[in-house]
VOKOLNU-607061 format. One record per atom (N, C-alpha, C): z, x, y; residue number from 0. Coordinates in Angstrom, 3 decimals. Last residue first. Layout:
N
ATOM / Z / X / Y / NUM;
...
This chain:
106
ATOM / -32.803 / 29.131 / 13.767 / 105;
ATOM / -34.002 / 29.712 / 13.146 / 105;
ATOM / -34.784 / 30.528 / 14.137 / 105;
ATOM / -30.788 / 27.859 / 15.121 / 104;
ATOM / -30.499 / 29.166 / 14.579 / 104;
ATOM / -31.726 / 29.850 / 13.979 / 104;
ATOM / -31.568 / 25.330 / 15.735 / 103;
ATOM / -31.640 / 26.296 / 16.813 / 103;
ATOM / -31.399 / 27.724 / 16.303 / 103;
ATOM / -33.513 / 24.121 / 12.946 / 102;
ATOM / -32.267 / 24.255 / 13.693 / 102;
ATOM / -32.445 / 25.322 / 14.748 / 102;
ATOM / -35.877 / 21.745 / 11.981 / 101;
ATOM / -35.657 / 23.096 / 12.482 / 101;
ATOM / -34.336 / 23.112 / 13.216 / 101;
ATOM / -37.055 / 19.888 / 9.306 / 100;
ATOM / -36.004 / 19.987 / 10.313 / 100;
ATOM / -35.850 / 21.454 / 10.682 / 100;
ATOM / -39.466 / 17.715 / 7.942 / 99;
ATOM / -39.113 / 19.063 / 8.365 / 99;
ATOM / -38.037 / 19.020 / 9.440 / 99;
ATOM / -40.312 / 15.201 / 7.438 / 98;
ATOM / -39.320 / 15.745 / 6.509 / 98;
ATOM / -38.817 / 17.111 / 6.940 / 98;
ATOM / -40.781 / 14.331 / 10.771 / 97;
ATOM / -41.068 / 13.955 / 9.387 / 97;
ATOM / -39.956 / 14.444 / 8.487 / 97;
ATOM / -39.064 / 16.635 / 12.471 / 96;
ATOM / -40.348 / 15.950 / 12.509 / 96;
ATOM / -40.725 / 15.603 / 11.089 / 96;
ATOM / -36.316 / 17.696 / 14.469 / 95;
ATOM / -36.853 / 17.197 / 13.216 / 95;
ATOM / -38.162 / 16.472 / 13.435 / 95;
ATOM / -34.392 / 20.288 / 15.798 / 94;
ATOM / -35.538 / 19.406 / 15.991 / 94;
ATOM / -36.041 / 18.986 / 14.622 / 94;
ATOM / -31.099 / 21.115 / 17.116 / 93;
ATOM / -32.178 / 21.133 / 16.142 / 93;
ATOM / -33.255 / 20.127 / 16.484 / 93;
ATOM / -29.438 / 21.327 / 19.293 / 92;
ATOM / -28.957 / 21.843 / 18.023 / 92;
ATOM / -30.039 / 21.923 / 16.969 / 92;
ATOM / -29.562 / 22.011 / 22.683 / 91;
ATOM / -30.281 / 21.464 / 21.538 / 91;
ATOM / -29.790 / 22.145 / 20.275 / 91;
ATOM / -26.933 / 21.201 / 24.995 / 90;
ATOM / -27.731 / 22.173 / 24.250 / 90;
ATOM / -28.416 / 21.479 / 23.078 / 90;
ATOM / -25.228 / 20.745 / 27.993 / 89;
ATOM / -26.091 / 20.100 / 27.008 / 89;
ATOM / -26.950 / 21.163 / 26.343 / 89;
ATOM / -22.225 / 20.514 / 29.688 / 88;
ATOM / -23.136 / 21.442 / 29.031 / 88;
ATOM / -23.891 / 20.717 / 27.908 / 88;
ATOM / -20.111 / 19.227 / 30.811 / 87;
ATOM / -21.384 / 19.123 / 31.525 / 87;
ATOM / -22.436 / 20.053 / 30.925 / 87;
ATOM / -18.507 / 18.348 / 27.984 / 86;
ATOM / -18.294 / 18.380 / 29.425 / 86;
ATOM / -19.644 / 18.219 / 30.123 / 86;
ATOM / -20.970 / 18.756 / 25.709 / 85;
ATOM / -19.538 / 18.920 / 25.900 / 85;
ATOM / -19.326 / 19.160 / 27.383 / 85;
ATOM / -23.470 / 17.818 / 23.401 / 84;
ATOM / -22.951 / 17.837 / 24.762 / 84;
ATOM / -21.436 / 17.975 / 24.760 / 84;
ATOM / -26.448 / 18.408 / 21.632 / 83;
ATOM / -24.992 / 18.489 / 21.652 / 83;
ATOM / -24.536 / 18.538 / 23.096 / 83;
ATOM / -29.168 / 16.740 / 20.364 / 82;
ATOM / -28.607 / 17.329 / 21.587 / 82;
ATOM / -27.084 / 17.248 / 21.504 / 82;
ATOM / -31.857 / 16.849 / 18.278 / 81;
ATOM / -30.405 / 16.742 / 18.291 / 81;
ATOM / -29.877 / 17.466 / 19.519 / 81;
ATOM / -34.765 / 15.047 / 18.323 / 80;
ATOM / -34.121 / 16.237 / 18.870 / 80;
ATOM / -32.615 / 15.987 / 18.921 / 80;
ATOM / -37.397 / 14.059 / 16.430 / 79;
ATOM / -36.001 / 13.754 / 16.697 / 79;
ATOM / -35.344 / 15.060 / 17.135 / 79;
ATOM / -40.793 / 12.903 / 16.763 / 78;
ATOM / -39.774 / 13.953 / 16.718 / 78;
ATOM / -38.391 / 13.369 / 16.959 / 78;
ATOM / -44.085 / 12.037 / 15.619 / 77;
ATOM / -42.736 / 11.655 / 16.053 / 77;
ATOM / -41.766 / 12.823 / 15.871 / 77;
ATOM / -47.315 / 11.717 / 16.281 / 76;
ATOM / -46.380 / 12.764 / 15.858 / 76;
ATOM / -45.005 / 12.485 / 16.456 / 76;
ATOM / -48.858 / 9.868 / 17.517 / 75;
ATOM / -48.462 / 9.564 / 16.136 / 75;
ATOM / -47.459 / 10.592 / 15.601 / 75;
ATOM / -49.521 / 10.973 / 20.023 / 74;
ATOM / -48.451 / 9.972 / 19.918 / 74;
ATOM / -48.018 / 9.616 / 18.490 / 74;
ATOM / -50.248 / 13.765 / 21.127 / 73;
ATOM / -50.501 / 13.212 / 19.791 / 73;
ATOM / -49.400 / 12.191 / 19.484 / 73;
ATOM / -49.437 / 14.306 / 23.671 / 72;
ATOM / -50.824 / 14.628 / 23.322 / 72;
ATOM / -51.230 / 14.025 / 21.977 / 72;
ATOM / -46.742 / 13.623 / 23.579 / 71;
ATOM / -47.626 / 12.899 / 24.502 / 71;
ATOM / -49.096 / 13.107 / 24.148 / 71;
ATOM / -44.937 / 13.202 / 20.682 / 70;
ATOM / -45.762 / 14.156 / 21.415 / 70;
ATOM / -46.753 / 13.380 / 22.271 / 70;
ATOM / -41.912 / 11.184 / 20.881 / 69;
ATOM / -43.200 / 11.579 / 20.315 / 69;
ATOM / -43.886 / 12.590 / 21.223 / 69;
ATOM / -38.471 / 10.492 / 19.935 / 68;
ATOM / -39.634 / 10.402 / 20.797 / 68;
ATOM / -40.888 / 10.879 / 20.093 / 68;
ATOM / -34.923 / 10.401 / 20.115 / 67;
ATOM / -36.145 / 10.101 / 19.363 / 67;
ATOM / -37.306 / 9.986 / 20.336 / 67;
ATOM / -32.204 / 12.297 / 20.162 / 66;
ATOM / -33.211 / 11.788 / 21.084 / 66;
ATOM / -34.504 / 11.640 / 20.287 / 66;
ATOM / -28.976 / 11.897 / 19.118 / 65;
ATOM / -30.337 / 12.149 / 18.651 / 65;
ATOM / -31.285 / 11.507 / 19.650 / 65;
ATOM / -25.980 / 13.560 / 20.201 / 64;
ATOM / -26.903 / 12.422 / 20.208 / 64;
ATOM / -28.230 / 12.868 / 19.615 / 64;
ATOM / -22.577 / 14.515 / 20.119 / 63;
ATOM / -23.945 / 14.734 / 19.656 / 63;
ATOM / -24.740 / 13.438 / 19.742 / 63;
ATOM / -20.044 / 13.800 / 20.917 / 62;
ATOM / -20.516 / 15.125 / 21.265 / 62;
ATOM / -21.928 / 15.427 / 20.828 / 62;
ATOM / -17.480 / 12.203 / 19.065 / 61;
ATOM / -18.858 / 12.215 / 19.543 / 61;
ATOM / -19.346 / 13.621 / 19.790 / 61;
ATOM / -14.973 / 11.746 / 18.098 / 60;
ATOM / -15.092 / 12.627 / 19.247 / 60;
ATOM / -16.500 / 12.725 / 19.800 / 60;
ATOM / -16.218 / 11.290 / 14.918 / 59;
ATOM / -15.028 / 11.197 / 15.757 / 59;
ATOM / -15.176 / 12.205 / 16.893 / 59;
ATOM / -19.600 / 10.183 / 14.696 / 58;
ATOM / -18.571 / 11.194 / 14.461 / 58;
ATOM / -17.403 / 11.001 / 15.422 / 58;
ATOM / -21.755 / 8.655 / 14.947 / 57;
ATOM / -20.514 / 7.938 / 14.665 / 57;
ATOM / -19.366 / 8.906 / 14.434 / 57;
ATOM / -23.997 / 9.518 / 17.636 / 56;
ATOM / -23.426 / 9.714 / 16.309 / 56;
ATOM / -22.165 / 8.870 / 16.176 / 56;
ATOM / -26.431 / 7.539 / 19.362 / 55;
ATOM / -25.158 / 8.260 / 19.345 / 55;
ATOM / -24.654 / 8.383 / 17.921 / 55;
ATOM / -29.758 / 7.859 / 20.240 / 54;
ATOM / -28.821 / 7.293 / 19.273 / 54;
ATOM / -27.574 / 8.169 / 19.229 / 54;
ATOM / -32.246 / 6.981 / 22.453 / 53;
ATOM / -31.119 / 7.884 / 22.229 / 53;
ATOM / -30.143 / 7.176 / 21.308 / 53;
ATOM / -35.821 / 6.836 / 22.687 / 52;
ATOM / -34.535 / 6.230 / 22.360 / 52;
ATOM / -33.483 / 7.316 / 22.167 / 52;
ATOM / -38.023 / 8.268 / 23.709 / 51;
ATOM / -38.053 / 6.804 / 23.642 / 51;
ATOM / -36.676 / 6.196 / 23.476 / 51;
ATOM / -39.453 / 11.069 / 25.382 / 50;
ATOM / -38.293 / 10.438 / 24.741 / 50;
ATOM / -38.383 / 8.920 / 24.803 / 50;
ATOM / -42.101 / 12.976 / 24.759 / 49;
ATOM / -41.813 / 11.733 / 25.475 / 49;
ATOM / -40.640 / 11.054 / 24.770 / 49;
ATOM / -42.994 / 16.355 / 25.089 / 48;
ATOM / -42.161 / 15.368 / 24.406 / 48;
ATOM / -41.889 / 14.171 / 25.305 / 48;
ATOM / -45.343 / 18.357 / 24.763 / 47;
ATOM / -45.013 / 17.423 / 25.840 / 47;
ATOM / -44.302 / 16.230 / 25.220 / 47;
ATOM / -44.549 / 21.463 / 23.360 / 46;
ATOM / -44.882 / 20.064 / 23.094 / 46;
ATOM / -44.454 / 19.233 / 24.303 / 46;
ATOM / -43.676 / 24.094 / 22.871 / 45;
ATOM / -44.928 / 23.841 / 23.582 / 45;
ATOM / -45.463 / 22.431 / 23.302 / 45;
ATOM / -41.205 / 24.692 / 21.911 / 44;
ATOM / -42.163 / 24.181 / 20.933 / 44;
ATOM / -43.548 / 23.943 / 21.529 / 44;
ATOM / -39.747 / 25.691 / 24.119 / 43;
ATOM / -39.633 / 26.333 / 22.800 / 43;
ATOM / -40.713 / 25.922 / 21.805 / 43;
ATOM / -40.507 / 24.185 / 26.458 / 42;
ATOM / -40.326 / 25.633 / 26.478 / 42;
ATOM / -40.393 / 26.290 / 25.105 / 42;
ATOM / -40.746 / 21.500 / 25.567 / 41;
ATOM / -41.810 / 22.128 / 26.362 / 41;
ATOM / -41.715 / 23.651 / 26.261 / 41;
ATOM / -38.332 / 21.056 / 24.242 / 40;
ATOM / -39.594 / 20.894 / 23.511 / 40;
ATOM / -40.750 / 21.564 / 24.252 / 40;
ATOM / -36.493 / 21.472 / 26.368 / 39;
ATOM / -36.489 / 22.317 / 25.173 / 39;
ATOM / -37.828 / 22.252 / 24.453 / 39;
ATOM / -37.164 / 19.367 / 28.146 / 38;
ATOM / -37.246 / 20.765 / 28.576 / 38;
ATOM / -37.331 / 21.710 / 27.377 / 38;
ATOM / -36.620 / 17.126 / 26.527 / 37;
ATOM / -37.962 / 17.336 / 27.090 / 37;
ATOM / -38.156 / 18.803 / 27.460 / 37;
ATOM / -33.852 / 17.475 / 26.018 / 36;
ATOM / -34.819 / 17.451 / 24.917 / 36;
ATOM / -36.228 / 17.740 / 25.427 / 36;
ATOM / -32.776 / 17.286 / 28.605 / 35;
ATOM / -32.580 / 18.508 / 27.820 / 35;
ATOM / -33.607 / 18.597 / 26.698 / 35;
ATOM / -33.472 / 14.646 / 29.249 / 34;
ATOM / -33.974 / 15.763 / 30.057 / 34;
ATOM / -33.886 / 17.074 / 29.292 / 34;
ATOM / -31.974 / 13.281 / 27.283 / 33;
ATOM / -33.439 / 13.172 / 27.312 / 33;
ATOM / -34.050 / 14.333 / 28.090 / 33;
ATOM / -29.386 / 13.996 / 28.113 / 32;
ATOM / -29.854 / 14.396 / 26.784 / 32;
ATOM / -31.381 / 14.328 / 26.709 / 32;
ATOM / -29.236 / 12.768 / 30.630 / 31;
ATOM / -29.168 / 14.229 / 30.532 / 31;
ATOM / -29.680 / 14.731 / 29.181 / 31;
ATOM / -29.424 / 10.043 / 29.818 / 30;
ATOM / -30.378 / 10.624 / 30.761 / 30;
ATOM / -30.409 / 12.145 / 30.638 / 30;
ATOM / -27.198 / 9.783 / 28.111 / 29;
ATOM / -28.554 / 9.537 / 27.620 / 29;
ATOM / -29.598 / 10.196 / 28.513 / 29;
ATOM / -25.095 / 10.295 / 29.904 / 28;
ATOM / -25.302 / 11.174 / 28.751 / 28;
ATOM / -26.728 / 11.016 / 28.228 / 28;
ATOM / -25.420 / 8.094 / 31.621 / 27;
ATOM / -25.507 / 9.457 / 32.135 / 27;
ATOM / -25.796 / 10.446 / 31.013 / 27;
ATOM / -25.003 / 5.982 / 29.832 / 26;
ATOM / -26.261 / 6.077 / 30.575 / 26;
ATOM / -26.479 / 7.494 / 31.090 / 26;
ATOM / -22.384 / 6.538 / 29.002 / 25;
ATOM / -23.469 / 6.589 / 28.031 / 25;
ATOM / -24.824 / 6.687 / 28.718 / 25;
ATOM / -20.994 / 6.109 / 31.397 / 24;
ATOM / -21.005 / 7.437 / 30.798 / 24;
ATOM / -22.147 / 7.568 / 29.801 / 24;
ATOM / -21.423 / 3.344 / 31.656 / 23;
ATOM / -21.936 / 4.262 / 32.678 / 23;
ATOM / -22.011 / 5.681 / 32.125 / 23;
ATOM / -20.046 / 2.270 / 29.429 / 22;
ATOM / -21.503 / 2.147 / 29.538 / 22;
ATOM / -22.095 / 3.120 / 30.545 / 22;
ATOM / -17.418 / 4.453 / 28.159 / 21;
ATOM / -17.957 / 3.275 / 28.822 / 21;
ATOM / -19.461 / 3.369 / 29.019 / 21;
ATOM / -15.837 / 5.234 / 25.285 / 20;
ATOM / -16.887 / 5.765 / 26.165 / 20;
ATOM / -17.569 / 4.573 / 26.832 / 20;
ATOM / -14.292 / 3.770 / 23.548 / 19;
ATOM / -13.698 / 4.182 / 24.817 / 19;
ATOM / -14.718 / 4.765 / 25.796 / 19;
ATOM / -15.367 / 3.269 / 21.102 / 18;
ATOM / -15.604 / 2.271 / 22.141 / 18;
ATOM / -15.051 / 2.681 / 23.499 / 18;
ATOM / -14.400 / 5.412 / 19.627 / 17;
ATOM / -15.838 / 5.285 / 19.856 / 17;
ATOM / -16.151 / 4.308 / 20.976 / 17;
ATOM / -11.649 / 4.814 / 19.623 / 16;
ATOM / -12.138 / 6.057 / 20.213 / 16;
ATOM / -13.624 / 5.957 / 20.547 / 16;
ATOM / -11.607 / 2.415 / 18.198 / 15;
ATOM / -11.138 / 2.446 / 19.595 / 15;
ATOM / -11.675 / 3.681 / 20.301 / 15;
ATOM / -12.560 / 3.365 / 15.722 / 14;
ATOM / -13.271 / 2.314 / 16.458 / 14;
ATOM / -12.877 / 2.315 / 17.931 / 14;
ATOM / -10.554 / 5.175 / 15.025 / 13;
ATOM / -11.925 / 5.647 / 15.220 / 13;
ATOM / -12.722 / 4.634 / 16.035 / 13;
ATOM / -8.383 / 3.387 / 14.783 / 12;
ATOM / -8.345 / 4.499 / 15.731 / 12;
ATOM / -9.733 / 5.019 / 16.049 / 12;
ATOM / -9.240 / 1.733 / 12.685 / 11;
ATOM / -8.987 / 1.175 / 14.016 / 11;
ATOM / -8.998 / 2.267 / 15.083 / 11;
ATOM / -9.339 / 3.656 / 10.638 / 10;
ATOM / -10.555 / 2.934 / 11.027 / 10;
ATOM / -10.390 / 2.333 / 12.419 / 10;
ATOM / -6.619 / 4.371 / 10.543 / 9;
ATOM / -7.651 / 5.372 / 10.819 / 9;
ATOM / -8.935 / 4.703 / 11.305 / 9;
ATOM / -5.432 / 1.946 / 9.823 / 8;
ATOM / -5.091 / 2.567 / 11.101 / 8;
ATOM / -6.125 / 3.614 / 11.504 / 8;
ATOM / -6.574 / 1.654 / 7.280 / 7;
ATOM / -6.836 / 0.652 / 8.317 / 7;
ATOM / -6.549 / 1.237 / 9.699 / 7;
ATOM / -5.466 / 3.875 / 5.998 / 6;
ATOM / -6.917 / 3.757 / 6.136 / 6;
ATOM / -7.288 / 2.759 / 7.229 / 6;
ATOM / -2.738 / 3.223 / 6.094 / 5;
ATOM / -3.224 / 4.425 / 6.779 / 5;
ATOM / -4.729 / 4.372 / 6.996 / 5;
ATOM / -2.740 / 0.961 / 4.453 / 4;
ATOM / -2.374 / 0.817 / 5.867 / 4;
ATOM / -2.873 / 2.017 / 6.665 / 4;
ATOM / -3.420 / 2.213 / 2.024 / 3;
ATOM / -4.260 / 1.131 / 2.570 / 3;
ATOM / -4.007 / 0.960 / 4.071 / 3;
ATOM / -1.271 / 3.875 / 1.609 / 2;
ATOM / -2.603 / 4.457 / 1.789 / 2;
ATOM / -3.543 / 3.445 / 2.433 / 2;
ATOM / 0.754 / 1.961 / 1.231 / 1;
ATOM / 0.828 / 2.848 / 2.386 / 1;
ATOM / -0.533 / 3.493 / 2.660 / 1;
ATOM / 0.000 / 0.817 / -1.191 / 0;
ATOM / 0.000 / 0.000 / 0.000 / 0;
ATOM / 0.000 / 0.865 / 1.260 / 0;
Protein backbone atom coordinates (compact mmCIF):
# COMPACT_ATOMS: atom_id res chain seq x y z
CA UNK A 1 0.00 0.00 0.00
CA UNK A 2 2.85 2.39 0.83
CA UNK A 3 4.46 1.79 -2.60
CA UNK A 4 1.13 2.57 -4.26
CA UNK A 5 0.82 5.87 -2.37
CA UNK A 6 4.43 6.78 -3.22
CA UNK A 7 3.76 6.14 -6.92
CA UNK A 8 0.65 8.32 -6.84
CA UNK A 9 2.57 11.10 -5.09
CA UNK A 10 5.37 10.82 -7.65
CA UNK A 11 2.93 11.03 -10.55
CA UNK A 12 1.17 14.02 -8.99
CA UNK A 13 4.50 15.73 -8.34
CA UNK A 14 5.65 15.22 -11.93
CA UNK A 15 2.31 16.46 -13.27
CA UNK A 16 2.45 19.59 -11.14
CA UNK A 17 6.06 20.21 -12.14
CA UNK A 18 5.28 19.86 -15.84
CA UNK A 19 2.27 22.14 -15.60
CA UNK A 20 4.18 24.82 -13.70
CA UNK A 21 5.76 26.17 -16.89
CA UNK A 22 3.27 28.82 -17.96
CA UNK A 23 2.15 29.54 -21.50
CA UNK A 24 4.26 32.68 -21.94
CA UNK A 25 7.44 30.80 -21.00
CA UNK A 26 6.59 28.03 -23.47
CA UNK A 27 6.08 30.57 -26.26
CA UNK A 28 9.46 32.14 -25.51
CA UNK A 29 11.17 28.75 -25.30
CA UNK A 30 9.54 27.62 -28.55
CA UNK A 31 10.62 30.76 -30.38
CA UNK A 32 14.23 30.53 -29.17
CA UNK A 33 14.40 26.78 -29.85
CA UNK A 34 13.17 27.31 -33.44
CA UNK A 35 15.76 30.06 -33.97
CA UNK A 36 18.51 27.82 -32.58
CA UNK A 37 17.45 24.92 -34.82
CA UNK A 38 17.34 27.09 -37.96
CA UNK A 39 20.76 28.58 -37.25
CA UNK A 40 22.32 25.17 -36.49
CA UNK A 41 20.89 23.51 -39.59
CA UNK A 42 22.13 26.36 -41.81
CA UNK A 43 25.63 26.48 -40.33
CA UNK A 44 26.33 22.80 -39.63
CA UNK A 45 24.18 20.93 -42.16
CA UNK A 46 23.84 23.58 -44.93
CA UNK A 47 20.06 23.09 -44.88
CA UNK A 48 17.42 25.84 -45.01
CA UNK A 49 15.37 24.41 -42.16
CA UNK A 50 11.73 25.47 -41.81
CA UNK A 51 10.44 24.74 -38.29
CA UNK A 52 6.80 23.64 -38.05
CA UNK A 53 6.23 22.36 -34.54
CA UNK A 54 7.88 22.23 -31.12
CA UNK A 55 7.29 19.27 -28.82
CA UNK A 56 8.26 19.35 -25.16
CA UNK A 57 9.71 16.31 -23.43
CA UNK A 58 7.94 14.67 -20.51
CA UNK A 59 11.19 14.46 -18.57
CA UNK A 60 11.20 15.76 -15.03
CA UNK A 61 12.63 19.25 -15.09
CA UNK A 62 12.21 19.54 -18.86
CA UNK A 63 15.13 21.27 -20.52
CA UNK A 64 14.73 19.66 -23.95
CA UNK A 65 12.42 20.21 -26.90
CA UNK A 66 12.15 18.65 -30.34
CA UNK A 67 11.79 21.08 -33.21
CA UNK A 68 10.10 19.36 -36.15
CA UNK A 69 10.40 20.80 -39.63
CA UNK A 70 11.58 20.32 -43.20
CA UNK A 71 14.16 21.41 -45.76
CA UNK A 72 12.90 24.50 -47.63
CA UNK A 73 14.63 23.32 -50.82
CA UNK A 74 13.21 19.79 -50.50
CA UNK A 75 9.97 19.92 -48.45
CA UNK A 76 9.56 16.14 -48.46
CA UNK A 77 12.76 15.86 -46.38
CA UNK A 78 11.65 16.05 -42.74
CA UNK A 79 13.95 16.72 -39.77
CA UNK A 80 13.75 16.70 -36.00
CA UNK A 81 16.24 18.87 -34.12
CA UNK A 82 16.74 18.29 -30.41
CA UNK A 83 17.33 21.59 -28.61
CA UNK A 84 18.49 21.65 -24.99
CA UNK A 85 17.84 24.76 -22.95
CA UNK A 86 18.92 25.90 -19.54
CA UNK A 87 18.38 29.43 -18.29
CA UNK A 88 19.12 31.53 -21.38
CA UNK A 89 21.44 29.03 -23.14
CA UNK A 90 20.10 27.01 -26.09
CA UNK A 91 22.17 24.25 -27.73
CA UNK A 92 21.46 21.54 -30.28
CA UNK A 93 21.84 18.02 -28.96
CA UNK A 94 21.13 16.14 -32.18
CA UNK A 95 19.41 15.99 -35.54
CA UNK A 96 17.20 13.22 -36.85
CA UNK A 97 15.95 12.51 -40.35
CA UNK A 98 13.95 9.39 -41.07
CA UNK A 99 15.75 6.51 -39.32
CA UNK A 100 19.06 8.36 -39.11
CA UNK A 101 19.99 10.31 -36.00
CA UNK A 102 23.10 12.48 -35.66
CA UNK A 103 24.25 13.69 -32.27
CA UNK A 104 26.30 16.81 -31.64
CA UNK A 105 29.17 14.58 -30.50
CA UNK A 106 29.71 13.15 -34.00
